[in-house]
N, C-alpha and C positions, 0 to 999 in steps of 0.2 A: 454685101458689096455695096462700094462707095458710088452716088450718082454721078452721072455724066458730066454733071456742070461741076463739080468739085474736080474731077478728075480733068477736064480742060481748065480749069485754073491752077491745078499744080503744073501739068504742062505748060502754061503759059508762061508762070513764074519761074517756072527753071529755064525756059529760054531766054526771060529778060536775063538772069543771071547770067548763064552762059554769054551773051550778047553785053554784055556790062563789064566781065571779066575780058573778053576780047578786045574790048576797046581800051580798058587799063593798060593792057599787056602791049596792047598795038603803040599807046602812046610813049610806054617807057623804052619801047626797042627804037623808037622815032627819035629820042634824045639823044644829042650829038658827045662824044665821050673826047673826054681831054679839059682844059680849062676853058672856062667863058669869063672873059674881063669886060666889064661894063664902065662906064663913067655917068654918073647923073648926077642930081641935086646935092647927096651925102658924103659925095668925091667919088673915088675908084672902088671897085667891088672884082674883087678875084673868086669865083667858084670851082672847085673842083668837081667835074662828073661823073 
């Protein structure tokens, strides 16, 4: 039977993975849909989202 500290470590690692994946999904959903046009030093940039 694994020790308690190993189980706590595994549960903590799984918690971190869930938080990171949730944040990445949130960031993807936050991005606007459509076309983004920006004007900078290198000229006009058009990006399809």
